[in-house]
Backbone of each chain as nested JSON, in Angstrom:
{
  "chains": [
    {"id": "A", "residues": [
      {"number": 1, "name": "MET", "atoms": {"N": [90.431, 96.624, 88.95], "CA": [90.916, 96.507, 90.456], "C": [92.667, 96.311, 90.488]}},
      {"number": 2, "name": "SER", "atoms": {"N": [93.079, 96.356, 89.076], "CA": [94.324, 96.425, 88.573], "C": [94.951, 98.057, 89.009]}},
      {"number": 3, "name": "ILE", "atoms": {"N": [93.909, 98.533, 88.518], "CA": [94.6, 100.321, 89.187], "C": [94.817, 100.621, 90.351]}},
      {"number": 4, "name": "ALA", "atoms": {"N": [93.783, 99.695, 90.633], "CA": [93.322, 100.454, 92.647], "C": [94.745, 99.997, 93.423]}},
      {"number": 5, "name": "LEU", "atoms": {"N": [95.361, 98.691, 92.924], "CA": [96.115, 98.088, 93.343], "C": [97.508, 98.535, 93.193]}},
      {"number": 6, "name": "GLY", "atoms": {"N": [98.1, 99.142, 91.864], "CA": [99.04, 99.356, 90.833], "C": [98.959, 101.031, 92.076]}},
      {"number": 7, "name": "ILE", "atoms": {"N": [97.911, 101.633, 92.237], "CA": [98.293, 102.395, 93.341], "C": [98.513, 102.535, 94.814]}},
      {"number": 8, "name": "LEU", "atoms": {"N": [97.374, 101.828, 94.968], "CA": [98.065, 101.295, 96.316], "C": [99.643, 101.424, 96.061]}},
      {"number": 9, "name": "LEU", "atoms": {"N": [99.893, 100.046, 95.43], "CA": [101.367, 99.665, 96.009], "C": [102.681, 100.599, 94.692]}},
      {"number": 10, "name": "ALA", "atoms": {"N": [101.563, 101.405, 94.469], "CA": [102.548, 102.88, 93.957], "C": [102.68, 103.183, 95.157]}},
      {"number": 11, "name": "LEU", "atoms": {"N": [101.256, 103.842, 95.906], "CA": [102.175, 104.555, 97.454], "C": [103.089, 104.182, 98.452]}},
      {"number": 12, "name": "MET", "atoms": {"N": [102.522, 102.764, 98.584], "CA": [103.553, 102.171, 99.79], "C": [105.13, 102.497, 99.095]}},
      {"number": 13, "name": "VAL", "atoms": {"N": [105.5, 101.398, 97.617], "CA": [107.081, 101.694, 97.2], "C": [107.13, 103.923, 97.483]}},
      {"number": 14, "name": "ALA", "atoms": {"N": [106.661, 104.793, 97.339], "CA": [106.809, 105.203, 97.238], "C": [106.626, 106.162, 98.815]}},
      {"number": 15, "name": "ALA", "atoms": {"N": [106.205, 105.8, 99.182], "CA": [106.147, 106.022, 100.838], "C": [108.074, 105.674, 101.673]}},
      {"number": 16, "name": "ALA", "atoms": {"N": [108.413, 104.39, 101.439], "CA": [109.622, 103.787, 101.331], "C": [111.205, 104.695, 100.398]}},
      {"number": 17, "name": "TRP", "atoms": {"N": [110.489, 105.01, 99.585], "CA": [111.539, 105.8, 99.043], "C": [111.728, 107.241, 99.753]}},
      {"number": 18, "name": "LEU", "atoms": {"N": [110.829, 107.886, 99.765], "CA": [110.23, 108.978, 101.36], "C": [111.461, 109.075, 102.2]}},
      {"number": 19, "name": "GLY", "atoms": {"N": [110.992, 108.455, 102.345], "CA": [111.687, 107.024, 104.05], "C": [113.206, 107.425, 103.45]}},
      {"number": 20, "name": "ALA", "atoms": {"N": [113.259, 106.331, 103.136], "CA": [114.736, 106.157, 102.272], "C": [115.616, 107.541, 102.455]}},
      {"number": 21, "name": "ILE", "atoms": {"N": [114.86, 109.131, 101.054], "CA": [115.354, 109.642, 100.955], "C": [115.493, 111.454, 102.448]}},
      {"number": 22, "name": "GLY", "atoms": {"N": [114.873, 110.807, 103.602], "CA": [115.093, 111.496, 105.123], "C": [115.731, 110.918, 105.568]}},
      {"number": 23, "name": "LEU", "atoms": {"N": [116.112, 109.823, 104.608], "CA": [116.908, 108.857, 105.953], "C": [118.507, 109.335, 105.8]}},
      {"number": 24, "name": "LEU", "atoms": {"N": [118.96, 109.514, 104.481], "CA": [120.171, 110.602, 103.304], "C": [120.207, 111.565, 103.958]}},
      {"number": 25, "name": "ARG", "atoms": {"N": [118.766, 112.3, 104.238], "CA": [118.875, 113.094, 104.167], "C": [118.956, 114.673, 105.327]}},
      {"number": 26, "name": "LEU", "atoms": {"N": [118.311, 113.856, 106.554], "CA": [117.983, 114.925, 107.437], "C": [119.427, 114.27, 108.776]}},
      {"number": 27, "name": "ARG", "atoms": {"N": [119.915, 114.99, 109.461], "CA": [120.782, 116.035, 109.719], "C": [121.162, 114.234, 111.48]}},
      {"number": 28, "name": "THR", "atoms": {"N": [119.648, 115.423, 112.123], "CA": [119.794, 114.168, 113.625], "C": [119.603, 112.397, 113.814]}},
      {"number": 29, "name": "ALA", "atoms": {"N": [120.426, 112.181, 114.448], "CA": [119.112, 110.505, 114.443], "C": [117.288, 111.333, 114.772]}},
      {"number": 30, "name": "LEU", "atoms": {"N": [117.641, 111.938, 116.147], "CA": [115.853, 112.062, 115.761], "C": [114.683, 112.717, 115.271]}},
      {"number": 31, "name": "ALA", "atoms": {"N": [115.694, 113.367, 114.708], "CA": [114.913, 113.686, 112.785], "C": [114.985, 112.804, 112.114]}},
      {"number": 32, "name": "ARG", "atoms": {"N": [116.163, 111.435, 112.082], "CA": [115.222, 110.471, 110.95], "C": [115.048, 109.329, 111.3]}},
      {"number": 33, "name": "LEU", "atoms": {"N": [114.569, 109.717, 112.591], "CA": [114.051, 108.445, 113.25], "C": [111.942, 108.736, 112.553]}},
      {"number": 34, "name": "HIS", "atoms": {"N": [111.342, 109.804, 111.968], "CA": [110.276, 110.36, 111.608], "C": [109.89, 109.852, 110.461]}},
      {"number": 35, "name": "CYS", "atoms": {"N": [111.044, 108.987, 109.33], "CA": [111.189, 108.582, 108.606], "C": [111.175, 107.101, 108.36]}},
      {"number": 36, "name": "ALA", "atoms": {"N": [111.133, 106.553, 109.808], "CA": [111.222, 105.733, 110.839], "C": [109.19, 104.849, 110.163]}},
      {"number": 37, "name": "THR", "atoms": {"N": [109.541, 106.221, 110.843], "CA": [107.089, 106.533, 111.961], "C": [106.496, 106.165, 109.897]}},
      {"number": 38, "name": "PHE", "atoms": {"N": [107.321, 107.458, 109.71], "CA": [105.839, 107.675, 108.687], "C": [105.84, 106.864, 107.219]}},
      {"number": 39, "name": "VAL", "atoms": {"N": [107.539, 105.161, 107.218], "CA": [107.329, 104.72, 106.189], "C": [106.318, 103.39, 107.444]}},
      {"number": 40, "name": "ALA", "atoms": {"N": [106.141, 103.125, 108.234], "CA": [105.56, 102.786, 108.901], "C": [104.219, 102.598, 109.266]}},
      {"number": 41, "name": "VAL", "atoms": {"N": [103.835, 104.575, 108.433], "CA": [102.422, 104.664, 108.66], "C": [101.604, 104.827, 107.759]}},
      {"number": 42, "name": "ALA", "atoms": {"N": [102.395, 105.437, 106.817], "CA": [101.664, 105.725, 105.825], "C": [101.665, 104.061, 104.178]}},
      {"number": 43, "name": "GLY", "atoms": {"N": [103.428, 103.782, 104.269], "CA": [103.222, 102.049, 103.961], "C": [102.461, 101.211, 104.485]}},
      {"number": 44, "name": "GLY", "atoms": {"N": [102.603, 101.276, 105.649], "CA": [101.208, 100.244, 105.744], "C": [99.872, 100.389, 106.312]}},
      {"number": 45, "name": "LEU", "atoms": {"N": [99.662, 101.668, 105.749], "CA": [98.409, 101.927, 105.648], "C": [98.168, 101.061, 104.438]}},
      {"number": 46, "name": "ALA", "atoms": {"N": [99.312, 102.318, 103.399], "CA": [98.49, 101.19, 102.165], "C": [98.581, 99.932, 101.561]}},
      {"number": 47, "name": "THR", "atoms": {"N": [99.624, 99.128, 102.001], "CA": [100.151, 98.563, 101.737], "C": [98.78, 97.482, 102.333]}},
      {"number": 48, "name": "THR", "atoms": {"N": [98.542, 97.434, 103.649], "CA": [97.256, 97.214, 103.808], "C": [95.779, 97.097, 103.516]}},
      {"number": 49, "name": "ALA", "atoms": {"N": [95.827, 98.39, 103.001], "CA": [95.237, 98.17, 100.903], "C": [94.678, 97.733, 100.363]}},
      {"number": 50, "name": "ALA", "atoms": {"N": [96.142, 97.884, 99.966], "CA": [95.956, 96.924, 98.081], "C": [95.154, 95.784, 98.909]}},
      {"number": 51, "name": "VAL", "atoms": {"N": [96.339, 95.12, 100.275], "CA": [96.384, 93.494, 100.522], "C": [94.628, 93.417, 99.954]}},
      {"number": 52, "name": "PHE", "atoms": {"N": [94.425, 94.374, 100.983], "CA": [92.454, 93.906, 100.937], "C": [91.532, 93.548, 99.534]}},
      {"number": 53, "name": "VAL", "atoms": {"N": [92.463, 94.56, 98.753], "CA": [92.232, 94.89, 97.738], "C": [92.567, 93.785, 96.63]}},
      {"number": 54, "name": "GLY", "atoms": {"N": [94.047, 92.779, 96.702], "CA": [93.617, 92.335, 95.803], "C": [93.708, 90.771, 96.208]}},
      {"number": 55, "name": "ASP", "atoms": {"N": [93.101, 90.466, 97.22], "CA": [92.843, 89.371, 98.027], "C": [91.905, 89.149, 98.413]}},
      {"number": 56, "name": "GLY", "atoms": {"N": [91.026, 90.592, 98.929], "CA": [89.107, 90.044, 99.324], "C": [90.184, 90.469, 100.311]}},
      {"number": 57, "name": "ALA", "atoms": {"N": [89.141, 89.775, 101.597], "CA": [88.9, 89.246, 103.204], "C": [89.21, 88.583, 103.083]}},
      {"number": 58, "name": "SER", "atoms": {"N": [90.242, 87.844, 102.589], "CA": [91.378, 86.365, 102.589], "C": [91.918, 86.114, 104.325]}},
      {"number": 59, "name": "SER", "atoms": {"N": [92.419, 86.014, 104.761], "CA": [93.131, 85.281, 106.296], "C": [94.638, 86.477, 105.888]}},
      {"number": 60, "name": "ARG", "atoms": {"N": [94.745, 86.092, 104.545], "CA": [96.055, 86.9, 104.974], "C": [95.472, 88.367, 105.078]}},
      {"number": 61, "name": "ALA", "atoms": {"N": [94.226, 88.466, 104.778], "CA": [93.718, 90.484, 104.342], "C": [94.243, 90.911, 106.256]}},
      {"number": 62, "name": "TRP", "atoms": {"N": [93.435, 89.278, 107.021], "CA": [93.0, 90.149, 108.095], "C": [94.233, 90.351, 108.809]}},
      {"number": 63, "name": "LYS", "atoms": {"N": [95.348, 89.627, 108.239], "CA": [97.012, 88.91, 108.766], "C": [97.174, 90.606, 109.167]}},
      {"number": 64, "name": "SER", "atoms": {"N": [97.064, 91.641, 107.95], "CA": [97.78, 92.611, 107.91], "C": [97.401, 93.528, 107.842]}},
      {"number": 65, "name": "LEU", "atoms": {"N": [96.179, 93.494, 108.477], "CA": [95.583, 94.848, 108.981], "C": [96.065, 94.275, 110.455]}},
      {"number": 66, "name": "GLY", "atoms": {"N": [95.886, 93.174, 111.125], "CA": [96.646, 92.982, 112.623], "C": [98.263, 93.591, 112.584]}},
      {"number": 67, "name": "LEU", "atoms": {"N": [98.549, 93.163, 111.327], "CA": [99.817, 93.551, 111.33], "C": [100.35, 95.24, 111.257]}},
      {"number": 68, "name": "MET", "atoms": {"N": [99.38, 96.289, 110.6], "CA": [99.533, 97.316, 110.126], "C": [99.085, 97.723, 112.079]}},
      {"number": 69, "name": "PHE", "atoms": {"N": [98.151, 97.554, 112.69], "CA": [98.318, 98.264, 114.026], "C": [98.632, 97.657, 114.904]}},
      {"number": 70, "name": "MET", "atoms": {"N": [99.624, 96.558, 114.5], "CA": [100.236, 95.778, 115.419], "C": [101.859, 97.195, 115.298]}},
      {"number": 71, "name": "LEU", "atoms": {"N": [102.267, 97.629, 114.283], "CA": [103.421, 98.062, 113.614], "C": [103.542, 100.162, 113.746]}},
      {"number": 72, "name": "LEU", "atoms": {"N": [101.783, 100.208, 114.117], "CA": [101.132, 101.035, 114.697], "C": [101.982, 101.076, 115.697]}},
      {"number": 73, "name": "ILE", "atoms": {"N": [101.066, 100.449, 116.664], "CA": [101.659, 100.171, 118.622], "C": [103.134, 100.48, 118.516]}},
      {"number": 74, "name": "ILE", "atoms": {"N": [103.32, 99.315, 118.591], "CA": [105.242, 98.601, 117.876], "C": [105.879, 100.377, 118.019]}},
      {"number": 75, "name": "GLY", "atoms": {"N": [105.313, 100.968, 116.743], "CA": [106.477, 102.187, 116.65], "C": [106.267, 102.933, 117.379]}},
      {"number": 76, "name": "ALA", "atoms": {"N": [104.81, 103.079, 118.029], "CA": [104.756, 104.165, 119.028], "C": [105.751, 103.886, 120.477]}},
      {"number": 77, "name": "ALA", "atoms": {"N": [105.361, 102.915, 120.685], "CA": [106.488, 102.919, 121.736], "C": [107.803, 102.931, 121.318]}},
      {"number": 78, "name": "THR", "atoms": {"N": [107.983, 102.448, 119.995], "CA": [109.649, 102.189, 119.967], "C": [110.369, 103.582, 119.5]}},
      {"number": 79, "name": "SER", "atoms": {"N": [109.621, 104.136, 118.862], "CA": [109.778, 105.856, 119.262], "C": [110.386, 106.582, 120.089]}},
      {"number": 80, "name": "HIS", "atoms": {"N": [109.43, 105.748, 121.446], "CA": [109.449, 106.958, 122.307], "C": [110.552, 106.373, 123.626]}},
      {"number": 81, "name": "ALA", "atoms": {"N": [111.127, 104.754, 122.789], "CA": [111.728, 104.627, 123.328], "C": [113.562, 105.43, 123.667]}},
      {"number": 82, "name": "LEU", "atoms": {"N": [113.196, 104.55, 121.745], "CA": [114.369, 105.757, 121.24], "C": [114.626, 107.638, 121.158]}},
      {"number": 83, "name": "GLY", "atoms": {"N": [112.909, 107.369, 121.59], "CA": [113.976, 109.057, 121.362], "C": [114.55, 109.321, 123.217]}},
      {"number": 84, "name": "ARG", "atoms": {"N": [114.164, 108.935, 123.724], "CA": [114.47, 109.041, 125.517], "C": [116.034, 108.433, 125.226]}},
      {"number": 85, "name": "ALA", "atoms": {"N": [116.163, 106.579, 124.703], "CA": [117.857, 106.614, 124.359], "C": [118.9, 107.721, 123.95]}},
      {"number": 86, "name": "LEU", "atoms": {"N": [118.096, 108.681, 122.949], "CA": [118.709, 109.162, 121.918], "C": [118.933, 110.061, 122.824]}},
      {"number": 87, "name": "VAL", "atoms": {"N": [117.695, 111.096, 123.563], "CA": [117.937, 112.516, 123.968], "C": [118.924, 112.271, 125.011]}},
      {"number": 88, "name": "THR", "atoms": {"N": [119.173, 110.952, 126.766], "CA": [119.816, 111.148, 126.97], "C": [121.638, 110.224, 126.924]}},
      {"number": 89, "name": "ARG", "atoms": {"N": [121.5, 109.472, 125.759], "CA": [122.961, 110.22, 125.092], "C": [123.551, 111.165, 124.835]}},
      {"number": 90, "name": "GLN", "atoms": {"N": [123.032, 111.947, 124.077], "CA": [122.655, 113.269, 123.624], "C": [123.512, 114.132, 124.902]}},
      {"number": 91, "name": "GLU", "atoms": {"N": [123.058, 114.415, 125.792], "CA": [123.144, 115.12, 126.809], "C": [124.275, 114.272, 127.908]}},
      {"number": 92, "name": "ALA", "atoms": {"N": [124.356, 112.952, 127.965], "CA": [125.579, 112.179, 127.742], "C": [127.029, 113.209, 127.375]}},
      {"number": 93, "name": "ASP", "atoms": {"N": [126.93, 112.747, 126.287], "CA": [128.068, 113.577, 125.48], "C": [128.978, 114.585, 125.541]}},
      {"number": 94, "name": "LYS", "atoms": {"N": [127.239, 115.506, 126.408], "CA": [128.016, 117.237, 126.521], "C": [128.962, 116.943, 127.74]}}
    ]},
    {"id": "B", "residues": [
      {"number": 1, "name": "MET", "atoms": {"N": [103.163, 84.73, 84.753], "CA": [102.256, 84.995, 85.826], "C": [100.832, 86.329, 85.701]}},
      {"number": 2, "name": "THR", "atoms": {"N": [100.74, 86.734, 86.812], "CA": [99.108, 87.824, 86.005], "C": [99.372, 88.798, 86.585]}},
      {"number": 3, "name": "SER", "atoms": {"N": [98.612, 89.663, 86.154], "CA": [99.579, 91.1, 85.761], "C": [99.899, 91.734, 87.625]}},
      {"number": 4, "name": "GLU", "atoms": {"N": [98.259, 91.173, 88.405], "CA": [98.62, 91.827, 89.891], "C": [99.862, 90.485, 90.601]}},
      {"number": 5, "name": "ALA", "atoms": {"N": [99.873, 89.895, 90.047], "CA": [101.53, 89.324, 90.521], "C": [102.897, 90.203, 89.849]}},
      {"number": 6, "name": "THR", "atoms": {"N": [102.675, 90.799, 88.686], "CA": [103.948, 91.37, 88.214], "C": [104.098, 92.38, 89.245]}},
      {"number": 7, "name": "LEU", "atoms": {"N": [102.793, 93.316, 89.557], "CA": [101.983, 94.803, 90.421], "C": [103.344, 94.366, 91.577]}},
      {"number": 8, "name": "TRP", "atoms": {"N": [103.578, 93.115, 92.146], "CA": [104.122, 92.807, 93.745], "C": [105.386, 92.373, 93.06]}},
      {"number": 9, "name": "THR", "atoms": {"N": [105.17, 92.22, 92.284], "CA": [106.964, 91.656, 91.77], "C": [108.06, 93.225, 92.402]}},
      {"number": 10, "name": "ALA", "atoms": {"N": [106.83, 93.603, 90.975], "CA": [107.554, 95.461, 90.99], "C": [107.063, 96.399, 91.897]}},
      {"number": 11, "name": "ALA", "atoms": {"N": [106.413, 96.038, 92.774], "CA": [106.836, 96.417, 93.888], "C": [107.788, 96.343, 95.65]}},
      {"number": 12, "name": "ALA", "atoms": {"N": [108.166, 94.951, 94.946], "CA": [109.557, 94.109, 96.232], "C": [110.403, 94.695, 95.47]}},
      {"number": 13, "name": "LEU", "atoms": {"N": [110.368, 94.511, 94.094], "CA": [112.029, 95.31, 93.714], "C": [112.056, 96.491, 94.246]}},
      {"number": 14, "name": "ALA", "atoms": {"N": [111.119, 97.635, 93.664], "CA": [111.472, 99.081, 94.04], "C": [111.672, 99.128, 95.805]}},
      {"number": 15, "name": "LEU", "atoms": {"N": [111.802, 97.921, 96.478], "CA": [111.675, 97.942, 97.936], "C": [113.08, 97.458, 98.647]}},
      {"number": 16, "name": "VAL", "atoms": {"N": [112.882, 97.14, 97.187], "CA": [115.224, 96.858, 97.133], "C": [116.05, 98.112, 97.705]}},
      {"number": 17, "name": "PRO", "atoms": {"N": [115.752, 99.331, 97.015], "CA": [116.919, 99.688, 97.897], "C": [117.202, 100.744, 98.848]}},
      {"number": 18, "name": "PRO", "atoms": {"N": [115.521, 101.36, 99.26], "CA": [115.44, 101.85, 100.453], "C": [115.757, 100.809, 101.145]}},
      {"number": 19, "name": "LEU", "atoms": {"N": [115.681, 99.984, 101.325], "CA": [116.448, 98.811, 102.157], "C": [118.283, 98.873, 102.702]}},
      {"number": 20, "name": "GLY", "atoms": {"N": [118.492, 98.701, 101.264], "CA": [119.463, 98.924, 100.916], "C": [120.665, 100.125, 101.535]}},
      {"number": 21, "name": "VAL", "atoms": {"N": [119.077, 101.555, 101.159], "CA": [119.851, 102.543, 101.99], "C": [120.092, 102.153, 103.439]}},
      {"number": 22, "name": "GLY", "atoms": {"N": [119.126, 101.696, 104.115], "CA": [119.417, 101.491, 106.203], "C": [120.794, 100.658, 106.305]}},
      {"number": 23, "name": "VAL", "atoms": {"N": [119.917, 99.627, 104.993], "CA": [121.605, 98.638, 105.512], "C": [122.745, 99.408, 105.579]}},
      {"number": 24, "name": "LEU", "atoms": {"N": [122.308, 100.455, 104.517], "CA": [124.143, 100.978, 104.244], "C": [124.339, 101.806, 105.541]}},
      {"number": 25, "name": "LEU", "atoms": {"N": [123.366, 102.427, 105.672], "CA": [123.08, 103.316, 106.89], "C": [123.769, 102.641, 108.694]}},
      {"number": 26, "name": "CYS", "atoms": {"N": [122.631, 101.437, 108.685], "CA": [122.888, 100.719, 109.782], "C": [125.017, 100.229, 109.698]}},
      {"number": 27, "name": "CYS", "atoms": {"N": [124.883, 100.228, 108.42], "CA": [127.247, 99.557, 108.803], "C": [128.483, 100.657, 109.444]}},
      {"number": 28, "name": "ARG", "atoms": {"N": [127.433, 102.18, 108.982], "CA": [128.591, 103.951, 107.748], "C": [128.448, 104.375, 109.387]}},
      {"number": 29, "name": "ARG", "atoms": {"N": [127.267, 104.907, 110.344], "CA": [126.792, 105.738, 111.279], "C": [127.19, 105.585, 112.168]}},
      {"number": 30, "name": "SER", "atoms": {"N": [127.018, 106.447, 112.89], "CA": [128.225, 106.389, 114.716], "C": [126.454, 105.787, 115.016]}},
      {"number": 31, "name": "GLU", "atoms": {"N": [126.503, 105.585, 116.336], "CA": [125.447, 104.569, 117.053], "C": [123.99, 104.93, 116.737]}},
      {"number": 32, "name": "PRO", "atoms": {"N": [123.296, 105.966, 117.611], "CA": [122.683, 107.074, 117.022], "C": [121.778, 106.631, 115.785]}},
      {"number": 33, "name": "MET", "atoms": {"N": [122.743, 106.732, 114.881], "CA": [122.048, 107.223, 113.363], "C": [121.576, 105.498, 112.9]}},
      {"number": 34, "name": "ARG", "atoms": {"N": [122.491, 104.787, 113.377], "CA": [121.978, 103.137, 113.192], "C": [120.909, 102.931, 114.309]}},
      {"number": 35, "name": "LEU", "atoms": {"N": [121.028, 102.972, 114.925], "CA": [119.356, 102.579, 115.614], "C": [117.844, 103.167, 114.499]}},
      {"number": 36, "name": "ALA", "atoms": {"N": [118.354, 104.261, 114.635], "CA": [116.738, 105.351, 114.045], "C": [117.362, 105.012, 112.145]}},
      {"number": 37, "name": "ALA", "atoms": {"N": [118.684, 104.546, 111.697], "CA": [118.425, 103.176, 110.458], "C": [117.523, 101.536, 110.727]}},
      {"number": 38, "name": "MET", "atoms": {"N": [117.763, 101.47, 111.925], "CA": [117.28, 100.228, 112.174], "C": [116.053, 100.206, 112.591]}},
      {"number": 39, "name": "GLN", "atoms": {"N": [115.915, 100.736, 112.912], "CA": [114.298, 101.249, 113.094], "C": [112.924, 101.383, 111.532]}},
      {"number": 40, "name": "PHE", "atoms": {"N": [114.527, 102.086, 110.238], "CA": [113.469, 102.203, 109.474], "C": [113.894, 100.406, 109.08]}},
      {"number": 41, "name": "ILE", "atoms": {"N": [114.97, 99.859, 109.119], "CA": [114.752, 98.796, 108.34], "C": [113.441, 98.041, 108.742]}},
      {"number": 42, "name": "VAL", "atoms": {"N": [113.265, 97.885, 110.109], "CA": [111.969, 96.922, 110.25], "C": [110.974, 96.685, 109.722]}},
      {"number": 43, "name": "ALA", "atoms": {"N": [110.61, 98.295, 109.45], "CA": [108.687, 99.115, 108.646], "C": [108.689, 98.51, 107.215]}},
      {"number": 44, "name": "THR", "atoms": {"N": [110.252, 99.37, 106.458], "CA": [110.886, 98.454, 105.388], "C": [110.359, 97.315, 104.829]}},
      {"number": 45, "name": "GLY", "atoms": {"N": [110.978, 96.58, 105.723], "CA": [111.506, 95.183, 105.931], "C": [110.05, 94.644, 106.087]}},
      {"number": 46, "name": "THR", "atoms": {"N": [109.643, 95.413, 106.872], "CA": [107.854, 94.662, 107.331], "C": [106.912, 94.352, 106.129]}},
      {"number": 47, "name": "LEU", "atoms": {"N": [106.984, 95.359, 104.91], "CA": [105.897, 96.075, 103.603], "C": [106.895, 94.717, 102.925]}},
      {"number": 48, "name": "PHE", "atoms": {"N": [108.298, 95.147, 102.656], "CA": [109.359, 94.175, 101.901], "C": [108.55, 92.062, 102.26]}},
      {"number": 49, "name": "LEU", "atoms": {"N": [108.193, 91.798, 103.365], "CA": [107.536, 90.745, 103.476], "C": [106.335, 89.997, 103.241]}},
      {"number": 50, "name": "VAL", "atoms": {"N": [105.912, 90.95, 103.429], "CA": [103.821, 90.935, 102.847], "C": [104.397, 91.119, 101.214]}},
      {"number": 51, "name": "ALA", "atoms": {"N": [104.55, 92.176, 100.759], "CA": [104.121, 91.805, 98.717], "C": [105.401, 90.334, 98.826]}},
      {"number": 52, "name": "LEU", "atoms": {"N": [107.122, 90.053, 99.4], "CA": [107.014, 89.193, 99.442], "C": [105.997, 87.413, 98.934]}},
      {"number": 53, "name": "SER", "atoms": {"N": [105.032, 87.849, 100.334], "CA": [104.239, 86.66, 100.521], "C": [103.478, 86.232, 99.239]}},
      {"number": 54, "name": "PHE", "atoms": {"N": [102.957, 87.715, 98.463], "CA": [102.944, 88.086, 97.049], "C": [102.721, 87.204, 96.21]}},
      {"number": 55, "name": "VAL", "atoms": {"N": [104.335, 87.238, 95.538], "CA": [104.854, 87.567, 95.02], "C": [105.751, 85.838, 95.407]}},
      {"number": 56, "name": "LEU", "atoms": {"N": [105.656, 84.585, 96.127], "CA": [105.021, 83.198, 96.1], "C": [104.76, 83.328, 96.307]}},
      {"number": 57, "name": "ASP", "atoms": {"N": [103.203, 83.771, 96.721], "CA": [102.256, 83.109, 96.128], "C": [101.683, 81.506, 96.99]}},
      {"number": 58, "name": "GLU", "atoms": {"N": [102.266, 82.647, 98.221], "CA": [102.456, 81.518, 99.827], "C": [101.923, 82.585, 101.098]}},
      {"number": 59, "name": "ALA", "atoms": {"N": [100.229, 82.375, 101.053], "CA": [99.663, 83.2, 102.158], "C": [100.185, 82.788, 103.909]}},
      {"number": 60, "name": "SER", "atoms": {"N": [101.285, 81.754, 103.723], "CA": [101.441, 81.479, 104.937], "C": [102.972, 82.332, 105.369]}},
      {"number": 61, "name": "SER", "atoms": {"N": [103.479, 82.776, 104.271], "CA": [104.472, 83.716, 104.477], "C": [104.145, 84.942, 104.717]}},
      {"number": 62, "name": "ILE", "atoms": {"N": [102.795, 85.593, 104.723], "CA": [102.852, 87.221, 105.711], "C": [103.111, 86.972, 107.037]}},
      {"number": 63, "name": "ASP", "atoms": {"N": [102.982, 84.979, 108.089], "CA": [103.347, 85.321, 108.933], "C": [104.54, 85.595, 108.912]}},
      {"number": 64, "name": "LEU", "atoms": {"N": [105.81, 85.662, 108.079], "CA": [107.404, 86.398, 108.178], "C": [107.607, 87.915, 108.752]}},
      {"number": 65, "name": "ALA", "atoms": {"N": [106.884, 88.227, 107.246], "CA": [105.942, 89.546, 107.88], "C": [105.575, 90.018, 109.648]}},
      {"number": 66, "name": "LEU", "atoms": {"N": [104.24, 88.905, 110.177], "CA": [104.186, 89.356, 111.543], "C": [105.137, 89.098, 112.616]}},
      {"number": 67, "name": "THR", "atoms": {"N": [106.386, 88.095, 111.833], "CA": [107.194, 87.865, 112.754], "C": [108.477, 88.755, 112.614]}},
      {"number": 68, "name": "CYS", "atoms": {"N": [108.404, 89.535, 112.353], "CA": [109.704, 90.637, 111.883], "C": [109.009, 91.863, 112.597]}},
      {"number": 69, "name": "ALA", "atoms": {"N": [107.583, 91.95, 113.07], "CA": [107.355, 93.579, 113.192], "C": [107.231, 92.95, 113.918]}},
      {"number": 70, "name": "PHE", "atoms": {"N": [106.703, 91.576, 114.584], "CA": [106.764, 91.315, 116.746], "C": [108.071, 91.533, 117.364]}},
      {"number": 71, "name": "LEU", "atoms": {"N": [109.01, 90.985, 115.883], "CA": [111.074, 90.654, 117.169], "C": [111.256, 92.331, 117.167]}},
      {"number": 72, "name": "GLY", "atoms": {"N": [111.083, 92.777, 116.343], "CA": [111.035, 94.347, 115.764], "C": [111.576, 94.933, 117.165]}},
      {"number": 73, "name": "LEU", "atoms": {"N": [110.473, 95.579, 118.369], "CA": [109.81, 95.499, 119.006], "C": [111.209, 95.2, 120.789]}},
      {"number": 74, "name": "PRO", "atoms": {"N": [111.248, 93.619, 120.801], "CA": [112.084, 93.732, 121.502], "C": [113.667, 93.734, 121.014]}},
      {"number": 75, "name": "ALA", "atoms": {"N": [113.93, 94.167, 119.62], "CA": [115.036, 94.237, 120.09], "C": [115.684, 95.629, 119.514]}},
      {"number": 76, "name": "THR", "atoms": {"N": [114.298, 96.181, 119.423], "CA": [114.497, 97.802, 119.253], "C": [114.668, 98.483, 120.336]}},
      {"number": 77, "name": "LEU", "atoms": {"N": [114.258, 97.96, 121.524], "CA": [113.848, 98.056, 123.54], "C": [115.128, 97.677, 123.548]}},
      {"number": 78, "name": "LEU", "atoms": {"N": [115.762, 96.681, 123.513], "CA": [117.503, 96.136, 123.7], "C": [118.556, 97.36, 123.489]}},
      {"number": 79, "name": "PHE", "atoms": {"N": [118.335, 97.682, 121.566], "CA": [119.484, 98.691, 121.47], "C": [118.914, 99.674, 121.917]}},
      {"number": 80, "name": "ALA", "atoms": {"N": [118.219, 100.067, 122.283], "CA": [117.901, 101.263, 122.54], "C": [118.666, 101.171, 124.487]}},
      {"number": 81, "name": "LEU", "atoms": {"N": [118.249, 100.44, 125.099], "CA": [118.131, 100.232, 126.663], "C": [120.51, 100.754, 126.59]}},
      {"number": 82, "name": "PHE", "atoms": {"N": [120.587, 99.91, 125.572], "CA": [122.349, 99.365, 125.643], "C": [122.748, 100.593, 125.038]}},
      {"number": 83, "name": "LEU", "atoms": {"N": [122.325, 101.53, 124.255], "CA": [122.813, 103.44, 123.614], "C": [122.641, 103.645, 125.076]}},
      {"number": 84, "name": "GLU", "atoms": {"N": [121.807, 103.407, 125.615], "CA": [121.598, 105.261, 126.5], "C": [122.261, 104.014, 128.282]}},
      {"number": 85, "name": "ARG", "atoms": {"N": [122.771, 103.089, 128.717], "CA": [124.057, 103.059, 129.215], "C": [124.221, 102.629, 129.012]}},
      {"number": 86, "name": "TRP", "atoms": {"N": [125.325, 101.464, 128.52], "CA": [126.189, 101.147, 128.01], "C": [126.832, 101.857, 126.789]}},
      {"number": 87, "name": "LEU", "atoms": {"N": [126.89, 101.959, 125.472], "CA": [127.379, 101.78, 124.504], "C": [128.025, 103.035, 124.609]}}
    ]}
  ]
}
């Protein structure tokens, strides 16, 4: 069980590091938004799986599952709003 | 400390540098970049708080992560509105 937990946590950390590298390397703000969404989706999935592996079907695990769904739904909504704001801002700056 | 707690501690510590990158970009770049960095901080910070609830071995502390994710929505929308109209 520790091996599976270790692999899932390593995936979570790798997702966060990849997102951070992308945040540093990508040029535009719209491209950088992808990094945040990637961390929310990939990291959220790995974290929820790790919580279920480490804790079983406890209340904390169910809360973590709800958290992941919230990250997915809220992440989609906020990314849309941010993208719209960024495009509006870019057009205003031209 | 059990091996599982050690793994969660290592994961929580490994999430600190990406969080630092987000904070650094929030402080130093233009407003659109700050907005993207803030979104990144919300996602990474939520994962960090989940890991921290296992490090502290306090089941109720996962509510901090839930609160962070939940409050990230109005905060980001408010920032986006300001960026779109006034900043």
